[in-house]
N, C-alpha and C positions, 0 to 999 in steps of 0.2 A: 801689777796685776799678775795673778797666778797664770802660768802659761796654759794650763788646761782651760781656764775660764776664757782666756783670750781666744783659744782655738774654737771653743763653743760659740763665742760671740761672732767670730768670722763665719762659721758655718751657718749660724742663724740668720745672718744678713743676706744670705743668698736669695731669699724670697721676702717680699714685704709682708707685713702682717695681713694685708688684704689678700695676698695671693696664697698664703699658707692655709691649708685646710684646718678646720677646728675638729675637736673630738667628735661632734655630731656628724660631720662629713665623713670621717674615717669609719665610724660605725655604720653609716649609710652604705659606704663602699663594701663593707663586709656583708651587709644584708644583700647587696646586689650579687656578690659572689655566691652566697648561699642560694639565692634564686637561680643563678646560672647553673648550679649543680642539679636543679630540679626540685629542691626542697623549699619548704615554706618557712621563712625566718621567724614567723610568728607562732609556730607550733610549739607545744610543750617540749622542753629539752633543747630547743634552739633559741628561744626568746632572748636569753641573756648572752648568747654567743658573741654577737657583735661587740658588746662591752668587754667581754673577757679577752677577745682577740686584740682589741685596742690596748687594753692594759698589758697584755703579754708583749705586744710590740714595743710599748714604752719601756717595759722592764728589760727586754732584750737589748734595746738600744742603750739604756742607761748602764747596764752591766758590761756590755761590750765596750762602750766608751771609757768606762772606768778601767777596764783591763788594758785598753789601748794606751792609756796614759800612765797607769800605775805599774804595770808589768808588760811593757811592750814587747820585749824579747820573747817572753813566754807565749804571748798571744801569737806573735809572728811564727813561732815554731809549731805551736799546737793547732792553730787555725789560720793558715796562711791566706786563704781566700778572704776571710772576714777581715784580717789585718789589712790586706790591700784595699778592700772597699773602704774601711775607716780611714786609711791613709789618704785616699783620694778625697773622701768627704771632708776631712779636717784640713786637707792640704798641708800635711806634715807627716814626718816619718820618725817618731821618737826612738824606735829601735836603731835606725841608722844613725840618728843623732848621738845616741849613747856610744855606738861604735866609733863615731868621729870625735870623741872627746867632749860631747855635750853641745857641739855647735849645731844650731837648728838649720836645716836645709829644707826649703819649701818643696812640696811634691807637685810636679806638673801633672795635669790631667792627661791620662793615657787612654781614655776610653775610645774605642773605635766602633762600638756597636751603636747603630743609629736607628 
């Protein structure tokens, strides 16, 4: 199995399918945020915003994950905070692995914010 697919599968198993929000729940959360700002999510100009934000998040994650595995050293150098978040999420550090001659080393969770 491709190591990238293996990492995605490990990350996906963190929550069961029953626990993981679906697209409708994410869009509902965006509508809640819009209401929280004092706006009406159903007014013209905002009606499609929850779907657009959800698609943007999907795309951001897909592109970030691709960069993490395809060009990890570049991502680590150019976006170190994003790199660290993805390393924690996927529980691996491909830039460090490349520096260590290709040997995979799992990444321990280092979060202390609670």
